[in-house]
C-alpha positions, 0 to 999 in steps of 0.5 A: 975875161981878165977885165971882168975879174979885175973889176970884180976884185976892185968892187969887192975891195971897195964894198969891204972898205965901205961896210968896214967903215960903218962899224969902225969906232969914231972915238977911242981913248989912249990917255986916261984920267985917273982921278974920280970925277965928282958926280955933280960934274958929270953931265953925260957918260958914254962907253967907247966903241967895242973895237977900241983897244982899251974899253973906257967911259967918256964923261961928256967926251972931255975925259977918258976913264977906264971901264974898270973904275968902280965909281965910273961903272956905278955912274954909267949904270945909274944914268943908263936906267 
């Protein structure tokens, strides 16, 4: 009986780690570029994962720009259309 409970607990723990990793962020920003990037230099722009501590945009994943920067929001919306 004790072995069955131990096996069940280990199985639940393993499955929770597997499914938790599926929704975890692969890239978050911790340092931010605080200057405006010229439109011509932005090839692509993406949002960071919703579980990151600070929401950000990542133009071509070279820089991190906070999502409260108006120019970055406009550029993200424009390219999402």
